Structure formats: structure tokens, C-alpha cells
N, C-alpha and C positions, 0 to 999 in steps of 0.2 A: 490684322493690321498689315497694310501694304508695305512693300519694300521701301518706298519713298518716305512714309511716315516713320519706319523704324530708323532710318538714317537721320531724319529730322530730330527724333527723340534723342538719339545719341549725341548729335551736335548741341542740342539744347542742354543736356546734362553736363557736357563739358563747360559751356559758357555760363551755366548757373551754378557751377561747383562752389563749394564752401571755401572761401579764401583763407580762414584762420588756420586751417590744418597745415598749411605751407609753412607757418612761422612758429608753431609750438614745438616743444620737445616731444618727440615721439619714438616709440620702439616700433619695430615692424618685422613682418615676415612676408616673404615674397616668392613668387613662382615666375620664372622667365622661360617661356618656350621660345627657342631660337633655331637658327640654321647656321652650321659652322662649316668652314672649309680651310684647308691647310695651303700654305705656299711654301714648298720645300722640294728639293731634289735629293737630300741627304738621308732622309728618315726612311730607310729601306725596310719594309715589313713583310714582303712577299718573296717567296723563293721559287714559285712556279716559273719554269723556263719559258712557258707560253704566255705569261702575263703581259699585257700591254703596259706602255710606259706610265700611264695614269694609275694603273693598279699597283705599282711598286711602292707607293707611298700612301698614307692614311687617306680614306675617303671622306667625302663631304656627306652632311645629312642633318637630320633633326637632333638637337642638343637641348634638353631642358636643364635648368639650374634652379637651385633652392638658395634663398638668401635670408639672413637674420642679422639685424643691425639696429642702430639707433641714430638719430639726428638731434643735435642739441640747438634748440631755439631757432631753427632754420638756417644756421650757419654751416653745418657739416657734422660728420660723424664717422663711425667705424662700422664695418660690415664683414661678415664671414660668408663664404658661398662654397657650394659643391655642385658639380655637374658632370654629365657624361654623354657619350654618343656611341653608336655602334653601326655596323654596316656588314654587308655579305649576304650570300645565299648559297643553297645547294651544299650545305655542310661546311662552308668556307667563311668563317666569321672573323671579324676583328672589332676592336673598340678602344676607346680611351677615356680619360677623365682628368678633371682638374679639382683641386681643393685649395682655398687659400683665404686671404683677407685683404682688405683695402681701406684706404682713407678716402673718403668723399667730401669734397668742398661744394657748397651750394651758395654762390655768391650773390644771388638776387636779393637775399636779406640784407646784405650790406649796401647794395646799390640803391635800395629804397630810400636812403638818406640823400642820395644825389637826385633821384627822380621819384617824387612822392607817390605817383600812381601805382608803383610797384607794391606799395604797402597793402593794397587790396587785391593782389594777384590770386588767381586760382591755379597757377602753374609754377613749377620750379624746375631749374636746370642745374645740372651738376657735373663736376669733373672729378675723376678718380685715378688713383695710383695704387697698385697692389702688387702682391707676390704670392707664390704658392708652389704646391707640389703637382706634377703631372706624370702620367704614364700613358703608354699607347702600345698596342700590339696586335699582331695577327700570327704569321708564322714566326716572326721575330718580335721581340719586345724591348722597350726602352723606358727608363724613368729619369726624371730630372726636376728642374724647377723652372719657373716662368716669372717674367715681369708683365704687368698688365697696365694698359693705359685706356681710359674710358670716358665716354660722354653719355649723359642720359637726360631725359625730359619726362616730367611727370605731370598729369592733370589730376587735381584732387576733386574727384566726382562726388564723394560723400566724406563726411568727417573720418570714416573708418576705411576708405577705399581710394586708391590712386591707381591709375592706368597710364601707361606711356611706352617709351621704347628706350633701349640702351644699345651702344655699340662698344663692346670691349675689344681691344686689339692686344693679342698676347704674343709676347716674344718667348718662344719655348727653347730652352737650352738643356740638352740631355747629357747624361753621363756618357763618357766615351766607351760604352760597353754595350754590345748587342747580344741580348739573351737569346740563345739559339735552342737550348733544351731546357724547357721550364721545370720539369719534375726533377732534373738532376742539378738545377741551379748552375748551369754552365753556360759559357758564351765566348765571344770574341771581342777584342779591343777594336775601337774604331778610330779612324782619322777622317772626319767628315762622313761621307757615305761609304768609305772603304772599310773592310773588316780584316783583321790579322790574328793569327793564332799566337801562342806563346813561344813558338819557334821563329817568329818574325815573318811568316809566310802569308801572303795575301790570299784570302779564301773568298771566292766568288759566291754571290748570294744563292745562285742555283746549285752550288756544290754541296751545301750542307744537307746531309741525309739523316733520316731517323733510324736507319739500321745500324747495328753494331757488328763488330767482328767477333770471332770465337772467344776472344779475351774480354769481351764486354765494352770495347772502346768504340766511341762514336766515330763513324767513317764519313768521308766525303770526297771531294775532288780538290786537288791542289793546283793552283795556277802559278807557274814559275816561268818568267819570261815569255808569257803567252802560251805555254805548253801545259796541257792538262794531264795530271797524274790521277787515275781513278783509284778508288779504295784506299785513299790516303787516310791514316789515322789522324784525326783532328786533335791537336794539342790545345784543347780549350782551357780557358781560365775558369776557376770557380768564381761565383759571384762575390765572394768575400775578397777576391784579389783585384777588384776594380781599381784600387789605388795604384796598380802597376801599369794602368793604361794611361798614357800621356795625352791622348786626344789630339786636337779637339773633338768633342762629341758632336753628333749631328745636331743642326739647329733647324727651326721652322718658325713661321708666323701663322697664327691662327686668328681668323676674323669670325665673329659670331654675332651678327645683328639679332636682337631679341626684342620681343614684346615684354612689358613689365606689368605684372598684377601684384599690387602691394596692399597688404592689410595692416592697418595702423592702429596703435594704441596711443591716444593723445593724452599727455599729462597736463595739458592746459597751461604750461608756463613757457 
């Protein structure tokens, strides 16, 4: 089959789709392949002194997400989702993820009473609001929570299958705690993109070292009034002491346009 005929078959499938699936109560499972990127200057994850500015914060790239939910009679429903992404090369890797839930409203079912042709639609549109847990890390790591705002559009190709797209926009709000030594469960308090030890000293991102002194203390470089003191013993917080960090923590926005592939179980009501 030629390329032109394949496109024609796809368009025909969309416009000959089964309209009833958009209005019945359904349970569904979905896969969303997408592309994410961050908008932030505060979420510092890289301690390499030679890193470019764009490498200091999380990278962009492929992010798949899994979804499980239900829609009641075409009006709206609930959904849970989980997704993740990764980046890096040459032994220097990072990644992050989200897990949460949302409420989705699909208003075209109500609008059909104002405009009757909508009753025979093969497409549905939705607006969603949700929240959940998020984490991200490379040399440094953070965890926190997020709010999500989204829009989606679905074409019901078969009674059991819908395809479309979704644009979730996530407001990421992290704890004011930068995890610097994962295995030791230690880190520094943050105020935005800056980090401080429990002696109140600001510690530059490039100053944190993996070496320890003879007593087993983590060492680094301390910056006081612009002057650097080498081999300073880092007075780190334990991750159980995060309540001592006043913050505010680093924030970011994440944008993730995605394709939607949704498998439906139609209850016929």
C-alpha cells in the first residue's frame, strides 16, 4: 500500500469511528508516549564545574506514561498515572518521574443538549486537574509534589480503541532539601537554587565532593563572602531532618505533550 493510501485509510478510520463509545461508561488502560522539558533555574542537579548552564537543570527527552481510569457516561471520571524519563551518556546519567491522580471532565456530553449533532460525535475533549508525587536526580536529587493542569482530545477509532493527544502542564514544588550523598541519606537545605549546611554556610554546587576525611566526614569547599575554603567538613543534614529546612524549595514547570493510545472496556450504559 502506498504512503498516500495509508494516510487516506487513517483519515477514513477516524471519520468512520464508532460514536457510541464516547458516551458510555468505560474503564480504560492507556499508554502515552511523550516528550518532556523543564522550565527552571532553581532545580540544580549537576555539580560538574565544567557543565554548561543548560546542563545544571534536568534535561528534556522521551517520557512514556501509563494510565488507568474510568469515565462515567461520557461526563468525566478519575484517572491514575505513572511516568518517567531519563537522560545522559558516558556514565553520567539522570532521570525523574511522576505518579499521581486526576479528575477529568469531558463536557461535550452535556453540550449535546445545546447542539444536537454532538450526540453522534466520534471525538471527545477533556480538561483535567490533578496532583501527585515527583522526584528527579543526577548528582543531586530532590523529591516533592506537583499540581497538574491538562487538556486532551480523543478519537474513537473502534469500540475498544481511542487515539488522540494530551498536554499536561505540571507545576513542580520540591522539598527544600538537596540530597547530596544518596547512600548516606544526607543533604543540604535549599532556598530556591541555593544550598546551605546546618551551620548556615552556603555551599556551592561544585563544592560538594564524594571524598571523606580521615574521620569519615564528607568534605567540600565552603564559600563565605566570596572566598573559598577547601576541604571544609560539610555539616550536612540527615534526610530525616528535612523539617529543619525553612525553604522555599526549588520549583519548576514541566511541559509534556503526548500521544494517547487508550484501550476501552465499554459497559454499555
